[in-house]
N, C-alpha and C positions, 0 to 999 in steps of 0.2 A: 603426352605423356601421362602418366598413372599420377595418382594422387601421391603414393606412397617412393613414386621417384619424386615428387614436387616438395615433398615432406623430407625428403632426403637433403635436395639441396637448403632448403631453410634449414635444415641442420649444417647444414656446411656452413651458411653463412650466419653463422650463433642469433639464428632467429625463431620465434616460433608463430605460430598462424597468429596469434590477436597480435604479434610486435609485425608484421609483416604487413596485417590489414590496417595499422595505424599507422606506419610510414608512406605507405600506399596512399590511402586514403579511402579504399572503400568499404564494407560489410563485411563480417567478419564471417557474419552467417552465408553470404555470398559465395565468399570462400568455400565454408564447410560445405554446401549445398553439392560440391564436385567431386566432397568422399563420394553420398548415394552415386553417382554420373562413374564415379573411379577414375576419371578423366579434366585433368583439368586442360581448360582453351592454352592455345597458342600464344599469347598474349602475358597471363597470367604464368607461363614457363619460359620463354625468355626470360621476363624480367627475374621471376628468381637466379633463373639461372645467373643472371650479369652476377646480381646481386652476391653469389656464394665463389664463383671467381673472382670478384674485387677482390668479393675476404679474401682469397687466400690469395690475392698479390699483395694483399695490405693495405688497399684504397682502401679510405673513408664515402661509403657509397651510402653510410647516412644523411649526414651532414651536404652533401649533392642533390639528394631526392629533398631531405629537407629546403633545400636551398630552392627548390623550384615552386614553391608555396599554392603545393598541391590541394585543393578545396574538394571535401566532402561530398556528392551528390545527393541532394536528396530529390525526394521520391514526388513524381507531381500521377496527377492523373485520377478521376475516381474510384472513390472508398481509400484515398489514404488523408489522415489526418490531418489537413490543411482543409479541405472542404467537408469533413466533421468538422472540423471548430466555427467553419465559415456559418455554418447551417443551426448547430447551438446558437448564436451567436444572433442570429435575427431571431430566431423564438424567444429569445431573451427581452 
């Protein structure tokens, strides 16, 4: 799915990119990066299509998704903030 098709589905779901990313607990920067690639991953495309269809059918998908208690994933690995904080604390 192209990024333009994805954005059209979000409009059908009455969502903006910031609202979509907040709802599914992913980084807005991550979703915006697909604009450069001009293609959206299948899983993200499927979610957007489901939200659009559910909205069209009058279903409250927002409550359904919120009830899942999704958690935003934190980046882990070398070079990320937790490592930098540890180094700063050990120097002090």
